[in-house]
C-alpha positions as CSV (number, residue, x, y, z in Angstrom):
1,G,-58.5,34.9,-64.9
2,E,-58.9,36.0,-61.0
3,R,-55.0,35.1,-60.8
4,E,-53.9,36.8,-63.7
5,A,-56.0,40.1,-62.6
6,F,-54.6,40.1,-59.3
7,D,-51.0,39.9,-60.4
8,Q,-51.7,42.5,-62.6
9,I,-53.4,44.8,-59.7
10,F,-50.8,43.8,-57.3
11,S,-47.6,44.6,-59.9
12,T,-49.7,48.4,-60.3
13,F,-50.5,48.9,-56.9
14,A,-48.1,47.4,-54.4
15,P,-45.3,50.4,-54.4
16,R,-47.7,52.7,-53.7
17,V,-49.6,50.3,-50.8
18,L,-45.9,49.4,-49.7
19,S,-44.8,53.5,-49.5
20,F,-47.8,54.2,-47.6
21,A,-47.0,51.0,-45.1
22,V,-43.7,52.1,-44.4
23,Q,-44.9,55.8,-43.6
24,L,-47.6,54.2,-41.1
25,T,-44.8,51.3,-39.6
26,G,-42.2,53.4,-39.5
27,N,-39.9,50.3,-41.0
28,R,-39.5,48.4,-43.8
29,A,-40.1,44.7,-42.3
30,D,-43.3,45.6,-40.8
31,A,-44.3,47.3,-43.9
32,E,-43.8,44.4,-46.3
33,D,-45.9,42.3,-44.1
34,L,-48.4,45.1,-43.8
35,T,-48.6,45.2,-47.4
36,Q,-49.1,41.3,-48.2
37,E,-51.7,41.1,-45.4
38,T,-53.8,43.9,-47.2
39,F,-53.4,42.2,-50.6
40,V,-54.6,39.3,-48.8
41,A,-57.4,41.0,-47.0
42,A,-58.4,42.3,-50.7
43,F,-58.5,39.4,-52.7
44,S,-60.6,38.0,-49.8
45,G,-62.8,40.5,-49.7
46,K,-62.7,41.5,-53.6
47,S,-66.8,41.2,-53.5
48,T,-66.8,44.4,-51.0
49,F,-65.2,46.3,-53.5
50,R,-68.1,48.0,-55.3
51,G,-66.2,50.3,-57.8
52,S,-67.5,53.5,-55.9
53,S,-64.1,54.6,-54.7
54,R,-60.6,54.1,-56.8
55,L,-58.8,50.5,-56.5
56,L,-55.8,52.7,-54.9
57,T,-58.3,54.0,-52.7
58,F,-59.8,50.6,-51.4
59,L,-56.1,49.3,-51.0
60,L,-55.3,52.4,-48.7
61,A,-58.2,51.7,-46.6
62,I,-57.8,48.1,-46.2
63,C,-53.9,48.7,-45.3
64,L,-55.1,51.7,-42.8
65,R,-57.7,49.0,-41.2
66,R,-54.6,46.1,-41.1
67,H,-52.5,48.5,-39.0
68,R,-54.6,49.8,-36.7
69,D,-55.9,46.2,-35.8
70,N,-51.8,44.9,-35.7
71,N,-51.4,47.9,-33.5
72,R,-54.6,48.3,-31.2
73,H,-52.7,46.9,-28.2
74,K,-49.6,48.1,-28.6
75,R,-48.3,51.5,-26.5
76,P,-47.9,54.7,-28.5
77,V,-44.1,55.4,-29.2
78,T,-42.3,58.5,-28.7
79,T,-39.5,60.0,-29.8
80,A,-37.6,63.2,-29.6
81,L,-37.3,65.8,-32.4
82,L,-33.9,66.5,-34.2
83,P,-32.6,69.5,-32.0
84,D,-32.3,73.1,-32.9
85,E,-28.6,73.2,-33.2
86,I,-28.7,71.2,-36.3
87,H,-28.5,73.1,-39.5
88,T,-29.5,70.9,-41.9
89,S,-28.4,73.5,-45.1
90,S,-24.4,73.1,-43.8
91,L,-24.7,69.3,-44.5
92,P,-23.8,67.0,-47.6
93,D,-26.7,66.5,-49.8
94,M,-27.3,62.6,-48.7
95,E,-27.3,63.8,-44.9
96,N,-29.7,66.5,-45.7
97,A,-32.1,63.9,-47.0
98,A,-31.8,61.3,-44.3
99,L,-32.4,64.0,-41.5
100,S,-35.2,65.0,-43.4
101,A,-36.6,61.6,-43.4
102,M,-35.9,61.3,-40.0
103,A,-37.5,64.1,-39.2
104,L,-40.5,63.5,-40.8
105,Q,-40.8,59.8,-39.3
106,Q,-40.1,61.7,-35.8
107,A,-42.9,64.3,-36.6
108,L,-45.2,61.5,-37.9
109,A,-44.7,59.7,-34.4
110,V,-46.0,62.9,-32.4
111,L,-49.0,63.1,-34.8
112,G,-52.3,61.3,-33.5
113,E,-53.5,58.6,-35.6
114,P,-56.4,61.0,-37.4
115,L,-53.9,63.6,-38.4
116,K,-51.1,61.1,-39.5
117,T,-53.1,59.1,-41.5
118,A,-55.0,62.4,-43.2
119,F,-51.5,63.3,-43.9
120,L,-50.2,60.3,-45.3
121,L,-53.4,60.1,-47.5
122,T,-53.2,63.7,-49.2
123,A,-49.7,65.0,-49.2
124,V,-47.5,61.7,-49.4
125,Q,-50.1,59.3,-51.6
126,G,-51.9,62.6,-53.4
127,L,-55.1,61.6,-52.4
128,T,-57.8,64.1,-52.0
C-alpha cells in the first residue's frame, strides 16, 4: 500500500520538514509550498532512497535542494540586525520571544548558505 505508507510518512515527518522550510524561506506560505514540493519529489524519487541514511535526513536533503533550485536566480535579501539599545530582558515574555525569533531570522539572513544550512540541520533539527 504505497498510498498508506506515504500518508504515514507524511504525517510523521511533515512537521519537521515544514519547520526546516520555514527557517530556510523565512515565511510560512513559501515554506508550505516547499514542504509540498519536498514530499512530491520524495514520492517521485522513492527509488533513490537506499536506506543508508535516516528518512528524515533524506527528506531534509530534498527540501534543501528544492529551496536552492527555487532561489538560484533570486538576489539575496539583506536585513539590519536589531539595534543594540533594545534590551529584551525588560520586555514581557511574548515580546521577548518575538524579538528573539526576529533576531534569529535576521541572523540567518546574514549567514552564507553553507553556514545557514549547517546551523539549521544541527541546532534546529538535531542532526549530527
